[in-house]
C-alpha positions in Angstrom: 0.0 0.0 0.0 1.4 3.4 -1.0 2.2 5.9 1.7 -0.3 8.3 0.1 -3.3 6.1 0.3 -2.3 4.9 3.8 -2.2 8.4 5.1 -5.4 9.3 3.3 -7.3 6.5 5.0 -5.9 7.4 8.4 -7.0 11.0 7.8 -10.5 9.9 6.8 -10.8 7.6 9.8 -9.7 10.2 12.3 -11.4 13.3 10.8 -14.8 11.5 10.8 -16.3 14.0 8.3 -17.4 11.2 5.9 -19.0 9.4 8.8 -20.7 12.6 9.9 -22.0 13.2 6.4 -23.3 9.6 6.2 -25.1 10.0 9.6 -26.7 13.3 8.5 -27.9 11.8 5.2 -29.3 8.7 7.1 -31.2 10.9 9.4 -32.6 13.0 6.6 -33.6 9.9 4.8 -35.4 8.5 7.9 -37.2 11.9 8.4 -38.5 11.9 4.8 -39.4 8.3 4.5 -43.0 8.4 5.8 -44.1 10.9 3.1 -41.9 10.2 0.1 -43.0 8.1 -2.8 -42.7 4.4 -1.8 -41.2 3.5 -5.1 -38.7 6.0 -6.7 -40.0 8.6 -9.1 -39.0 8.5 -12.8 -36.6 11.4 -12.2 -34.9 9.5 -9.3 -34.4 6.5 -11.5 -33.1 8.5 -14.4 -30.6 10.2 -12.1 -28.9 6.8 -11.4 -27.1 7.3 -14.7 -24.9 9.6 -12.7 -23.1 6.4 -11.4 -22.1 5.4 -14.9 -18.3 5.9 -15.2 -15.1 3.9 -15.8 -13.2 2.5 -12.9 -11.3 5.5 -11.4 -7.6 5.5 -12.1 -6.7 7.3 -8.9 -8.0 7.3 -5.2 -11.2 9.2 -4.7 -12.5 11.5 -2.0 -14.4 9.7 0.8 -16.6 12.7 1.5 -17.6 13.2 -2.1 -18.3 9.4 -2.4 -20.7 9.6 0.5 -22.4 12.7 -0.8 -22.8 11.3 -4.3 -24.4 8.2 -2.8 -26.8 10.2 -0.7 -27.7 12.5 -3.6 -28.2 9.9 -6.3 -28.8 6.8 -4.3 -31.3 7.8 -1.5 -34.1 8.9 -3.9 -33.7 5.7 -5.9 -34.4 3.4 -2.9 -37.7 1.7 -2.2 -39.0 3.2 1.1 -39.7 0.0 3.1 -38.8 1.5 6.5 -42.0 3.5 6.4 -45.4 2.0 6.6 -46.8 1.7 3.1 -44.7 -1.0 1.4 -46.6 -4.3 1.0 -44.9 -5.9 -1.9 -42.4 -8.6 -1.0 -42.7 -9.8 2.6 -40.2 -7.1 3.7 -40.1 -6.0 7.3 -39.4 -2.5 8.5 -36.5 -1.9 10.9 -36.5 -1.7 14.6 -34.5 1.3 15.9 -32.4 -0.7 18.4 -31.4 -3.2 15.7 -30.5 -0.5 13.3 -28.4 1.3 15.9 -26.4 -1.9 16.8 -26.0 -2.5 13.0 -24.1 0.8 12.8 -21.9 -0.1 15.8 -21.1 -3.6 14.6 -20.3 -2.3 11.1 -17.4 -0.4 12.9 -16.5 -3.6 14.7 -16.4 -5.4 11.3 -16.4 -8.8 13.0 -15.9 -12.1 11.1 -17.7 -14.7 13.1 -16.8 -18.3 12.1 -15.1 -19.0 15.4 -15.1 -18.0 19.1 -11.5 -17.0 18.6 -12.4 -14.6 15.8 -15.2 -12.9 17.7 -16.0 -13.8 21.3 -18.8 -11.3 21.5 -20.6 -12.7 18.4 -20.1 -16.3 19.8 -21.7 -15.3 23.1 -24.7 -13.5 21.6 -25.3 -16.4 19.2 -25.4 -18.7 22.2 -27.8 -16.3 24.1 -30.0 -15.7 21.1 -30.2 -19.4 20.3 -31.6 -20.0 23.8 -34.1 -17.2 23.5 -35.4 -18.6 20.2 -35.8 -22.0 21.8 -37.8 -20.5 24.6 -39.9 -18.3 22.3 -40.9 -21.1 19.9 -41.0 -23.8 22.6 -38.6 -26.0 20.7 -36.7 -29.0 22.1 -33.8 -28.2 24.3 -31.4 -30.1 21.9 -32.2 -27.5 19.1 -29.3 -25.4 17.8 -29.3 -22.4 15.6 -27.3 -21.2 12.7 -27.4 -17.5 11.6 -27.4 -17.1 7.9 -28.4 -14.5 5.3 -32.0 -15.5 4.8 -34.6 -18.3 4.3 -33.1 -19.4 1.0 -30.0 -20.5 2.8 -31.7 -21.7 6.0 -34.0 -24.0 4.1 -30.9 -25.4 2.3 -29.3 -26.0 5.7 -32.3 -27.8 7.1 -32.6 -30.1 4.1 -28.9 -30.7 4.1 -29.2 -31.9 7.7 -32.2 -34.0 6.8 -30.2 -35.6 3.9 -27.3 -36.3 6.3 -29.4 -38.0 8.9 -31.6 -40.0 6.6 -28.7 -41.3 4.6 -26.8 -42.2 7.8 -29.8 -44.2 9.0 -29.6 -46.1 5.7 -25.9 -46.8 6.2 -24.7 -44.2 3.6 -22.0 -41.6 4.3 -23.0 -38.9 1.8 -20.1 -36.7 2.6 -17.6 -39.3 1.4 -19.6 -41.3 -1.0 -21.8 -38.6 -2.6 -25.1 -39.2 -4.4 -24.0 -41.7 -7.1 -25.5 -45.1 -6.3 -26.9 -43.7 -3.0 -30.1 -45.1 -1.5 -33.2 -43.2 -2.5 -34.6 -40.6 -0.2 -38.2 -39.4 -0.6 -39.1 -35.7 -0.6 -42.7 -34.9 0.1 -43.9 -31.3 -0.4 -46.9 -29.2 -1.1 -47.5 -27.8 -4.6 -47.8 -24.5 -2.7 -44.3 -24.7 -1.3 -42.3 -21.5 -1.7 -39.8 -21.3 -4.6 -36.9 -21.3 -2.2 -37.8 -24.9 -1.3 -37.6 -26.0 -4.9 -34.2 -24.2 -5.1 -32.9 -26.1 -2.1 -34.2 -29.4 -3.4 -32.4 -28.8 -6.7 -29.1 -27.6 -5.2 -28.9 -30.6 -2.9 -29.3 -33.0 -5.8 -32.7 -34.5 -5.0 -34.1 -33.6 -8.3 -37.5 -31.7 -8.7 -38.9 -34.5 -10.8 -38.4 -36.9 -7.9 -40.5 -34.9 -5.4 -43.8 -36.4 -4.3 -45.9 -33.3 -4.7 -49.1 -33.0 -2.6 -52.1 -30.9 -3.6 -53.2 -28.0 -1.3 -56.6 -26.9 -0.2 -58.4 -23.6 -1.1 -56.3 -21.7 1.4 -52.9 -23.1 0.3 -52.5 -25.6 3.2 -51.1 -29.0 2.3 -53.9 -31.6 2.1 -53.1 -33.8 5.1 -55.2 -36.6 3.8 -53.3 -36.7 0.5 -49.9 -36.9 2.2 -48.5 -40.4 1.2 -47.5 -43.1 3.6 -44.2 -41.9 5.3 -41.2 -43.9 6.2 -37.6 -43.3 7.5 -36.4 -42.3 4.1 -38.8 -39.4 3.9 -38.3 -35.6 4.3 -41.6 -33.9 4.7 -41.7 -30.1 4.0 -44.4 -28.1 5.8 -45.2 -24.4 5.7 -45.8 -21.8 8.4 -47.4 -19.0 6.4 -48.2 -19.5 2.8 -46.6 -16.7 0.8 -49.9 -15.8 -0.8 -52.6 -16.5 1.7 -50.6 -16.7 5.0 -52.2 -20.1 5.7 -50.5 -22.7 8.1 -50.2 -26.4 7.6 -51.4 -28.9 10.2 -48.1 -29.4 12.1 -49.6 -31.4 14.9 -51.3 -34.1 12.9 -48.6 -34.4 10.3 -45.8 -34.1 12.8 -47.1 -37.0 14.8 -47.4 -39.1 11.6 -43.9 -38.3 10.6 -42.5 -38.9 14.0 -44.1 -42.4 14.2 -42.6 -43.2 10.8 -39.1 -41.9 11.6 -39.4 -39.2 8.8 -37.7 -35.8 9.0 -40.0 -32.8 9.1 -38.8 -29.3 8.0 -40.9 -26.2 8.6 -40.5 -23.3 6.3 -41.5 -20.4 8.5 -39.9 -17.5 6.8 -42.3 -14.9 8.1 -45.1 -17.1 9.7 -43.2 -18.8 12.4 -43.2 -15.6 14.4 -47.0 -16.0 14.9 -45.9 -18.2 17.8 -44.9 -15.0 19.6 -48.4 -13.6 19.6 -50.8 -15.0 22.3 -53.8 -14.7 20.0 -52.1 -16.2 17.0 -50.1 -19.0 18.7 -52.6 -21.6 17.7 -51.5 -21.3 14.1 -48.1 -22.9 15.0 -49.4 -25.6 17.3 -47.2 -28.7 16.8 -44.1 -27.1 15.3 -42.1 -28.6 18.1 -42.6 -32.0 16.5 -40.5 -31.0 13.5 -36.8 -31.6 13.1 -35.7 -28.3 11.6 -37.1 -24.8 11.1 -36.1 -22.0 8.8 -37.2 -18.3 9.3 -36.1 -14.8 8.9 -35.4 -11.9 11.2 -35.7 -9.3 8.5 -39.3 -10.1 7.8 -41.7 -10.2 10.8 -39.1 -9.4 13.4 -38.1 -6.3 11.5 -34.3 -6.6 11.9 -32.1 -5.0 9.2 -31.3 -7.1 6.1 -29.8 -9.7 5.9 -30.8 -12.0 8.8 -32.0 -15.6 8.5 -32.0 -18.5 11.0 -31.9 -22.3 10.7 -32.8 -24.2 13.8 -32.3 -28.0 14.1 -33.1 -30.4 16.9 -30.4 -32.8 15.7 -27.1 -31.0 16.2 -24.9 -33.8 14.8 -26.9 -33.9 11.6 -26.6 -30.2 11.0 -22.9 -30.0 12.0 -21.9 -33.0 9.9 -23.7 -31.6 6.9 -22.1 -28.2 7.1 -18.7 -28.4 9.0 -15.4 -27.6 7.4 -11.9 -28.5 8.4 -8.4 -27.0 7.9 -5.1 -26.8 9.7 -5.6 -23.1 10.4 -9.2 -23.6 11.9 -9.0 -23.7 15.7 -12.2 -24.8 17.3 -12.7 -24.0 20.9 -14.8 -25.2 23.9 -17.1 -22.2 23.3 -19.7 -21.8 20.5 -18.0 -21.8 17.1 -20.7 -20.5 14.8 -19.4 -21.9 11.5 -20.4 -25.4 12.7 -24.0 -24.5 12.0 -23.8 -22.6 8.7 -22.3 -23.2 5.2 -20.3 -20.0 5.4 -17.0 -19.4 7.2 -16.9 -15.7 6.6 -20.0 -14.2 8.1 -20.8 -10.7 9.5 -22.1 -10.5 13.0 -25.8 -10.4 12.0 -26.9 -12.2 15.1 -26.3 -9.0 17.1 -29.2 -7.3 15.3 -31.4 -10.2 16.1 -30.4 -10.2 19.7 -31.0 -6.4 19.9 -34.5 -6.8 18.4 -35.5 -9.5 20.9 -34.0 -7.7 23.9 -35.7 -4.4 22.8 -39.1 -5.9 22.3 -39.2 -8.5 25.0 -42.1 -11.0 24.9 -44.9 -8.4 25.3 -43.5 -6.0 22.7 -43.0 -8.8 20.2 -46.6 -10.0 20.9 -47.9 -6.5 20.3 -45.9 -5.9 17.1 -46.8 -9.3 15.5 -50.5 -9.1 16.4 -50.5 -5.5 15.2 -49.5 -6.7 11.7 -52.4 -9.1 11.8 -54.8 -6.3 12.8 -53.6 -4.1 9.9 -54.1 -7.0 7.5 -57.6 -7.5 8.7 -58.3 -3.8 8.4 -57.1 -3.9 4.8 -59.4 -6.8 4.0 -62.4 -5.2 5.7 -62.0 -1.7 4.2 -61.2 -3.0 0.7 -64.2 -5.3 0.8 -66.4 -2.4 1.8 -65.1 -0.6 -1.3 -66.2 -3.5 -3.6 -62.9 -5.4 -3.9 -63.0 -9.2 -3.6 -60.9 -10.7 -0.8 -59.9 -14.2 -1.8 -58.3 -15.6 1.4 -59.1 -16.1 5.0 -56.8 -13.5 6.7 -55.3 -15.7 9.4 -52.1 -13.8 9.7 -50.6 -10.9 7.6 -51.4 -11.7 4.0 -54.3 -10.4 1.9 -55.3 -11.4 -1.6 -57.4 -8.9 -3.5 -59.1 -8.9 -6.9 -61.2 -6.7 -9.0 -64.1 -7.8 -11.2 -61.8 -9.3 -13.9 -58.1 -10.0 -14.5 -57.6 -7.1 -16.9 -58.9 -4.6 -14.4 -56.9 -6.2 -11.5 -53.6 -5.9 -13.5 -54.3 -2.3 -14.6 -55.2 -1.4 -11.0 -51.9 -2.8 -9.7 -50.0 -0.7 -12.3 -51.8 2.4 -11.2 -51.3 1.8 -7.5 -47.6 1.4 -8.1 -47.4 4.5 -10.3 -49.1 6.5 -7.7 -46.3 6.3 -5.2 -48.8 6.1 -2.4 -48.0 2.5 -1.6 -46.4 -0.5 -3.2 -48.1 -3.8 -3.7 -47.2 -6.7 -6.0 -49.2 -8.9 -8.3 -49.4 -12.7 -8.2 -51.6 -15.5 -9.5 -54.0 -17.5 -7.3 -56.1 -20.4 -8.5 -55.9 -19.2 -12.1 -56.6 -15.6 -11.4 -54.5 -12.4 -11.4 -54.6 -10.9 -7.9 -53.1 -8.2 -5.8 -51.0 -9.5 -2.9 -50.7 -7.4 0.3 -48.0 -8.4 2.8 -48.3 -6.4 6.1 -44.9 -6.9 7.7 -43.7 -3.6 9.2 -44.1 -2.2 12.7 -44.4 1.2 11.1 -47.7 0.5 9.3 -50.5 2.4 11.1 -54.3 2.5 10.8 -54.0 5.8 9.0 -51.5 4.2 6.5 -54.0 1.5 5.7 -56.8 4.0 5.2 -54.6 6.1 2.9 -53.7 3.0 0.9 -57.3 1.9 0.5 -58.0 5.3 -1.0 -55.1 4.7 -3.4 -56.7 1.3 -4.4 -60.0 3.0 -5.1 -58.5 5.8 -7.1 -56.3 3.4 -9.1 -59.3 1.1 -9.9 -61.3 4.2 -11.0 -58.5 5.3 -13.3 -58.1 1.8 -14.7 -61.8 1.5 -15.4 -61.8 4.9 -17.2 -58.6 4.0 -19.0 -56.8 7.0 -17.5 
């Protein structure tokens, strides 16, 4: 490293001007978020062309870099920290979690081992225990902290593959999949796309899945689940991504346990229903499963990216994911890389720890149930305005339709163009529908009322061809 760039970085670190500018821009962004367009304006999107340039030949100015990003980047973001984003199941952000994210960014911890970050190791241990208590999972359950549900589902199915092959006398780590005994994958046709991705990545083959039909609300048809045995991996869902519906974990869990089958619960946003006293019934029986995947950055409202895999069989998870090397020094403390595919990981668990500590049981109950109340308000007020509600609003998802597909699609486009709120389109039982996901603590009754007005206005314009 040249003396010039070395001195420049020391100067930037000690002067703190770039950091102060970033802080001021962040505060200005937060202040403006509640009233700005939810999706960027055409002008903000066009301004992104200001980033187009060749790779600089010489070192740049930290202050100017921060200011350029604030000027061109902030207006081109999607405002999901306010209360009117309902597209993907994206949570808002809890202040305490965001604050510790800033602090831990300065720490810049890499967290594979206790020896690389004792504080991350300790807070992974503490948070793992809190999650076991919250979801009432078996005491043997361990947690891995990953980027999101895509990876946590992969980890859960990798652990299932490890254990089921071992029971059949096959060491998949050494012998691979060639000539391996057959494992059976049983899943709902309403399983999320990340489930299919994990199945494909792990070599099971999508054509080999025993797909089970779902009912009118998207729950797996329990009566149609085939006879299970010890070679089976049964995938269940806590919160259908369209309807929010929950599978029958208790009945299917008991069947699977009796047969020696592995059960994985995809609970990306829905598993958190267990934290709300009046919604807890939706997750009855989840403790009968073997592994669970869920996100912090959805219902819990941690900053991105924050996913969790929990598994009752520690050995299966560790043996599926562990790595070895002469330079890797395991300790008698918690070494987080044992429970994740990655070695290099940022200290994302600290944001999860902060959210749970900040909310406590009562705050988490209030926040999660509040999302349900806002979803029910959406359904009630939209139905009063002549929209059709296509699902039972059991949690935080609402499916909405107009009189015909064309009007629904055109209404979605005008809602999005309005900037008042952001919703996405999907298909449900052969129809084009509007999907509303209420997943932010910041969404208020007034926000919902304002968004309902935007729906009505958008439908009127779509009807008139405006």
